[in-house]
N, CA and C atoms as an extended XYZ file, in Angstrom:
306
Properties=species:S:1:pos:R:3:atomname:S:1:resname:S:1:resid:I:1 pbc="F F F"
N       131.385        5.867     -138.382 N   UNK     1
C       131.468        7.194     -137.827 CA  UNK     1
C       130.210        7.460     -137.019 C   UNK     1
N       130.398        8.174     -135.961 N   UNK     2
C       129.225        8.571     -135.190 CA  UNK     2
C       129.537        9.825     -134.386 C   UNK     2
N       128.482       10.566     -134.128 N   UNK     3
C       128.562       11.770     -133.309 CA  UNK     3
C       127.454       11.656     -132.274 C   UNK     3
N       127.818       11.776     -131.002 N   UNK     4
C       126.783       11.783     -129.965 CA  UNK     4
C       126.868       13.103     -129.209 C   UNK     4
N       125.684       13.629     -128.882 N   UNK     5
C       125.592       14.923     -128.200 CA  UNK     5
C       124.897       14.729     -126.860 C   UNK     5
N       125.508       15.271     -125.808 N   UNK     6
C       124.922       15.208     -124.476 CA  UNK     6
C       124.876       16.629     -123.924 C   UNK     6
N       123.665       17.201     -123.891 N   UNK     7
C       123.504       18.572     -123.401 CA  UNK     7
C       123.604       18.593     -121.883 C   UNK     7
N       124.385       19.510     -121.367 N   UNK     8
C       124.598       19.606     -119.928 CA  UNK     8
C       123.441       20.342     -119.263 C   UNK     8
N       123.070       19.877     -118.085 N   UNK     9
C       121.950       20.485     -117.356 CA  UNK     9
C       122.383       21.709     -116.565 C   UNK     9
N       123.664       21.766     -116.206 N   UNK    10
C       124.134       22.824     -115.313 CA  UNK    10
C       124.642       24.074     -116.025 C   UNK    10
N       124.902       23.981     -117.339 N   UNK    11
C       125.362       25.159     -118.079 CA  UNK    11
C       124.986       25.013     -119.554 C   UNK    11
N       124.981       26.124     -120.286 N   UNK    12
C       124.568       26.089     -121.692 CA  UNK    12
C       125.674       25.529     -122.594 C   UNK    12
N       125.911       24.230     -122.462 N   UNK    13
C       126.969       23.582     -123.227 CA  UNK    13
C       126.546       22.168     -123.604 C   UNK    13
N       127.299       21.573     -124.506 N   UNK    14
C       127.020       20.229     -124.974 CA  UNK    14
C       128.327       19.465     -125.073 C   UNK    14
N       128.359       18.265     -124.496 N   UNK    15
C       129.518       17.387     -124.639 CA  UNK    15
C       129.296       16.561     -125.902 C   UNK    15
N       130.210       16.705     -126.850 N   UNK    16
C       130.095       16.013     -128.129 CA  UNK    16
C       131.193       14.960     -128.210 C   UNK    16
N       130.806       13.728     -128.543 N   UNK    17
C       131.767       12.646     -128.707 CA  UNK    17
C       131.772       12.216     -130.170 C   UNK    17
N       132.964       12.212     -130.746 N   UNK    18
C       133.176       11.813     -132.131 CA  UNK    18
C       133.825       10.429     -132.123 C   UNK    18
N       133.364        9.536     -133.004 N   UNK    19
C       133.929        8.190     -133.038 CA  UNK    19
C       134.078        7.723     -134.485 C   UNK    19
N       135.252        7.183     -134.781 N   UNK    20
C       135.534        6.564     -136.077 CA  UNK    20
C       135.848        5.093     -135.810 C   UNK    20
N       135.180        4.194     -136.499 N   UNK    21
C       135.366        2.770     -136.238 CA  UNK    21
C       136.607        2.219     -136.922 C   UNK    21
N       137.115        1.141     -136.361 N   UNK    22
C       138.278        0.458     -136.923 CA  UNK    22
C       137.967       -0.073     -138.320 C   UNK    22
N       136.716       -0.429     -138.566 N   UNK    23
C       136.326       -0.918     -139.893 CA  UNK    23
C       136.522        0.158     -140.945 C   UNK    23
N       136.257        1.383     -140.585 N   UNK    24
C       136.391        2.494     -141.525 CA  UNK    24
C       137.858        2.844     -141.780 C   UNK    24
N       138.688        2.703     -140.756 N   UNK    25
C       140.100        3.088     -140.856 CA  UNK    25
C       141.003        1.970     -140.330 C   UNK    25
N       141.037        0.827     -140.987 N   UNK    26
C       141.786       -0.314     -140.430 CA  UNK    26
C       143.291       -0.095     -140.314 C   UNK    26
N       143.875        0.731     -141.165 N   UNK    27
C       145.325        0.909     -141.143 CA  UNK    27
C       145.762        2.223     -140.492 C   UNK    27
N       144.836        3.019     -140.010 N   UNK    28
C       145.172        4.331     -139.447 CA  UNK    28
C       145.952        4.193     -138.141 C   UNK    28
N       146.929        5.068     -137.984 N   UNK    29
C       147.698        5.081     -136.740 CA  UNK    29
C       147.415        6.327     -135.911 C   UNK    29
N       146.949        7.410     -136.578 N   UNK    30
C       146.652        8.654     -135.867 CA  UNK    30
C       145.519        9.393     -136.579 C   UNK    30
N       144.582        9.897     -135.793 N   UNK    31
C       143.496       10.708     -136.338 CA  UNK    31
C       143.375       11.962     -135.483 C   UNK    31
N       143.335       13.110     -136.146 N   UNK    32
C       143.146       14.389     -135.459 CA  UNK    32
C       141.778       14.939     -135.820 C   UNK    32
N       141.125       15.555     -134.869 N   UNK    33
C       139.847       16.232     -135.079 CA  UNK    33
C       140.141       17.722     -135.157 C   UNK    33
N       139.914       18.294     -136.320 N   UNK    34
C       140.203       19.713     -136.538 CA  UNK    34
C       138.916       20.444     -136.862 C   UNK    34
N       138.829       21.682     -136.410 N   UNK    35
C       137.648       22.464     -136.718 CA  UNK    35
C       137.772       23.890     -136.220 C   UNK    35
N       136.684       24.602     -136.398 N   UNK    36
C       136.648       25.992     -135.950 CA  UNK    36
C       136.821       26.084     -134.437 C   UNK    36
N       136.438       25.042     -133.709 N   UNK    37
C       136.526       25.042     -132.248 CA  UNK    37
C       137.962       24.943     -131.747 C   UNK    37
N       138.925       24.552     -132.598 N   UNK    38
C       140.327       24.514     -132.179 CA  UNK    38
C       141.253       25.180     -133.205 C   UNK    38
N       140.687       26.103     -133.963 N   UNK    39
C       141.428       26.894     -134.945 CA  UNK    39
C       142.150       26.020     -135.974 C   UNK    39
N       141.543       24.866     -136.302 N   UNK    40
C       142.062       23.945     -137.311 CA  UNK    40
C       143.499       23.502     -136.999 C   UNK    40
N       143.821       23.396     -135.732 N   UNK    41
C       145.162       22.999     -135.301 CA  UNK    41
C       145.272       21.465     -135.305 C   UNK    41
N       146.161       20.888     -136.126 N   UNK    42
C       146.262       19.428     -136.214 CA  UNK    42
C       146.819       18.760     -134.958 C   UNK    42
N       147.354       19.536     -134.036 N   UNK    43
C       147.888       18.973     -132.791 CA  UNK    43
C       146.947       19.185     -131.600 C   UNK    43
N       145.903       19.976     -131.770 N   UNK    44
C       145.062       20.377     -130.646 CA  UNK    44
C       144.195       19.248     -130.096 C   UNK    44
N       143.681       18.376     -130.953 N   UNK    45
C       142.774       17.334     -130.479 CA  UNK    45
C       143.019       16.030     -131.236 C   UNK    45
N       143.998       15.264     -130.738 N   UNK    46
C       144.264       13.952     -131.307 CA  UNK    46
C       143.276       12.962     -130.696 C   UNK    46
N       142.673       12.151     -131.545 N   UNK    47
C       141.694       11.185     -131.079 CA  UNK    47
C       142.411        9.991     -130.451 C   UNK    47
N       141.785        9.405     -129.430 N   UNK    48
C       142.365        8.260     -128.737 CA  UNK    48
C       141.983        6.979     -129.474 C   UNK    48
N       142.959        6.092     -129.607 N   UNK    49
C       142.718        4.805     -130.262 CA  UNK    49
C       142.502        3.737     -129.194 C   UNK    49
N       141.383        3.029     -129.279 N   UNK    50
C       141.075        1.975     -128.313 CA  UNK    50
C       141.734        0.666     -128.740 C   UNK    50
N       141.672       -0.337     -127.876 N   UNK    51
C       142.233       -1.653     -128.184 CA  UNK    51
C       141.557       -2.268     -129.402 C   UNK    51
N       140.287       -1.934     -129.624 N   UNK    52
C       139.554       -2.471     -130.775 CA  UNK    52
C       139.923       -1.769     -132.077 C   UNK    52
N       140.684       -0.664     -131.973 N   UNK    53
C       141.092        0.076     -133.165 CA  UNK    53
C       140.227        1.275     -133.491 C   UNK    53
N       139.154        1.477     -132.693 N   UNK    54
C       138.294        2.645     -132.889 CA  UNK    54
C       139.010        3.898     -132.390 C   UNK    54
N       138.717        5.029     -133.006 N   UNK    55
C       139.234        6.324     -132.564 CA  UNK    55
C       138.081        7.138     -131.993 C   UNK    55
N       138.324        7.846     -130.885 N   UNK    56
C       137.269        8.690     -130.314 CA  UNK    56
C       137.874        9.917     -129.641 C   UNK    56
N       137.038       10.949     -129.559 N   UNK    57
C       137.424       12.192     -128.875 CA  UNK    57
C       136.152       12.877     -128.407 C   UNK    57
N       136.242       13.554     -127.272 N   UNK    58
C       135.114       14.314     -126.744 CA  UNK    58
C       135.542       15.749     -126.510 C   UNK    58
N       134.604       16.649     -126.700 N   UNK    59
C       134.861       18.071     -126.500 CA  UNK    59
C       133.565       18.718     -126.031 C   UNK    59
N       133.656       19.671     -125.131 N   UNK    60
C       132.481       20.410     -124.665 CA  UNK    60
C       132.452       21.750     -125.390 C   UNK    60
N       131.303       22.007     -126.019 N   UNK    61
C       131.138       23.207     -126.843 CA  UNK    61
C       129.899       23.979     -126.420 C   UNK    61
N       129.842       25.271     -126.698 N   UNK    62
C       128.682       26.068     -126.321 CA  UNK    62
C       127.419       25.652     -127.087 C   UNK    62
N       126.327       25.637     -126.343 N   UNK    63
C       125.012       25.330     -126.919 CA  UNK    63
C       124.601       26.446     -127.894 C   UNK    63
N       123.717       26.123     -128.824 N   UNK    64
C       123.219       27.078     -129.825 CA  UNK    64
C       124.343       27.625     -130.692 C   UNK    64
N       125.282       26.745     -131.061 N   UNK    65
C       126.419       27.124     -131.899 CA  UNK    65
C       126.504       26.196     -133.104 C   UNK    65
N       127.344       26.579     -134.041 N   UNK    66
C       127.576       25.781     -135.246 CA  UNK    66
C       129.071       25.820     -135.556 C   UNK    66
N       129.646       24.651     -135.851 N   UNK    67
C       131.084       24.543     -136.096 CA  UNK    67
C       131.355       23.682     -137.315 C   UNK    67
N       132.286       24.117     -138.154 N   UNK    68
C       132.773       23.285     -139.240 CA  UNK    68
C       133.942       22.458     -138.710 C   UNK    68
N       134.070       21.218     -139.209 N   UNK    69
C       135.150       20.344     -138.752 CA  UNK    69
C       135.431       19.267     -139.797 C   UNK    69
N       136.587       18.612     -139.636 N   UNK    70
C       136.983       17.463     -140.456 CA  UNK    70
C       137.960       16.616     -139.655 C   UNK    70
N       138.159       15.393     -140.122 N   UNK    71
C       139.154       14.499     -139.537 CA  UNK    71
C       140.393       14.493     -140.443 C   UNK    71
N       141.582       14.442     -139.832 N   UNK    72
C       142.829       14.321     -140.573 CA  UNK    72
C       143.481       13.005     -140.162 C   UNK    72
N       143.554       12.068     -141.120 N   UNK    73
C       144.059       10.724     -140.846 CA  UNK    73
C       145.531       10.634     -141.253 C   UNK    73
N       146.361       10.241     -140.307 N   UNK    74
C       147.794       10.049     -140.531 CA  UNK    74
C       148.456       11.239     -141.221 C   UNK    74
N       147.970       12.436     -140.924 N   UNK    75
C       148.587       13.658     -141.415 CA  UNK    75
C       148.416       13.948     -142.894 C   UNK    75
N       147.624       13.126     -143.616 N   UNK    76
C       147.530       13.359     -145.048 CA  UNK    76
C       146.175       13.168     -145.697 C   UNK    76
N       145.259       12.466     -145.055 N   UNK    77
C       143.951       12.186     -145.648 CA  UNK    77
C       142.859       12.880     -144.851 C   UNK    77
N       142.079       13.709     -145.540 N   UNK    78
C       140.969       14.418     -144.899 CA  UNK    78
C       139.692       13.616     -145.069 C   UNK    78
N       138.885       13.542     -143.993 N   UNK    79
C       137.593       12.853     -144.036 CA  UNK    79
C       136.514       13.734     -143.448 C   UNK    79
N       135.321       13.637     -144.016 N   UNK    80
C       134.138       14.237     -143.418 CA  UNK    80
C       133.407       13.166     -142.630 C   UNK    80
N       132.501       13.579     -141.773 N   UNK    81
C       131.714       12.650     -140.983 CA  UNK    81
C       130.383       12.395     -141.677 C   UNK    81
N       130.053       11.128     -141.870 N   UNK    82
C       128.797       10.754     -142.526 CA  UNK    82
C       127.571       11.188     -141.730 C   UNK    82
N       127.749       11.404     -140.437 N   UNK    83
C       126.622       11.778     -139.579 CA  UNK    83
C       126.608       13.261     -139.220 C   UNK    83
N       127.350       14.068     -139.979 N   UNK    84
C       127.354       15.516     -139.736 CA  UNK    84
C       125.953       16.081     -139.957 C   UNK    84
N       125.675       17.203     -139.312 N   UNK    85
C       124.361       17.842     -139.442 CA  UNK    85
C       124.194       18.527     -140.789 C   UNK    85
N       125.310       18.896     -141.411 N   UNK    86
C       125.275       19.554     -142.729 CA  UNK    86
C       126.695       19.560     -143.284 C   UNK    86
N       126.824       20.088     -144.498 N   UNK    87
C       128.140       20.237     -145.138 CA  UNK    87
C       128.182       21.606     -145.793 C   UNK    87
N       129.342       22.259     -145.688 N   UNK    88
C       129.537       23.575     -146.294 CA  UNK    88
C       130.843       23.578     -147.069 C   UNK    88
N       130.916       24.356     -148.148 N   UNK    89
C       132.173       24.445     -148.894 CA  UNK    89
C       133.294       25.006     -148.022 C   UNK    89
N       134.466       24.425     -148.164 N   UNK    90
C       135.643       24.914     -147.458 CA  UNK    90
C       136.078       26.243     -148.049 C   UNK    90
N       136.646       27.093     -147.217 N   UNK    91
C       137.150       28.385     -147.693 CA  UNK    91
C       138.554       28.273     -148.268 C   UNK    91
N       139.210       27.112     -148.084 N   UNK    92
C       140.599       26.977     -148.513 CA  UNK    92
C       140.828       25.915     -149.591 C   UNK    92
N       139.775       25.180     -149.975 N   UNK    93
C       139.920       24.158     -151.013 CA  UNK    93
C       138.570       23.941     -151.691 C   UNK    93
N       138.539       22.994     -152.612 N   UNK    94
C       137.286       22.667     -153.305 CA  UNK    94
C       136.470       21.627     -152.541 C   UNK    94
N       136.961       21.203     -151.391 N   UNK    95
C       136.260       20.205     -150.581 CA  UNK    95
C       135.147       20.845     -149.765 C   UNK    95
N       134.371       19.971     -149.120 N   UNK    96
C       133.362       20.447     -148.181 CA  UNK    96
C       133.824       20.085     -146.773 C   UNK    96
N       133.339       20.853     -145.801 N   UNK    97
C       133.583       20.562     -144.398 CA  UNK    97
C       132.303       20.016     -143.792 C   UNK    97
N       132.450       19.138     -142.803 N   UNK    98
C       131.312       18.698     -142.009 CA  UNK    98
C       130.885       19.843     -141.105 C   UNK    98
N       129.593       19.869     -140.762 N   UNK    99
C       129.070       20.916     -139.887 CA  UNK    99
C       128.381       20.257     -138.687 C   UNK    99
N       128.688       20.754     -137.512 N   UNK   100
C       128.068       20.315     -136.269 CA  UNK   100
C       127.174       21.436     -135.768 C   UNK   100
N       125.890       21.129     -135.557 N   UNK   101
C       124.945       22.129     -135.030 CA  UNK   101
C       124.512       21.718     -133.638 C   UNK   101
N       124.652       22.647     -132.694 N   UNK   102
C       124.283       22.378     -131.294 CA  UNK   102
C       123.152       23.263     -130.846 C   UNK   102
């Protein structure tokens, strides 16, 4: 798992790229990135699968913001990101959500 942040020079925003490696999810066929930035919609941001089996997605978000997020693998398994900036308790379960700070 990895998260890369690229702050834009022309506006107060940051392009964030999320990546899950094939080693971490060898049998996965679909991964969705859900979070406060897309109202936790499982269809809003499906990650692209590369030929190597890695999944990735990019999104531009406002600078000086904080968002909770998680990955949904094959519609049934929730994952947090090991490289998240923090973790907070979920409001809907006993799990924690990953936190992205920009």
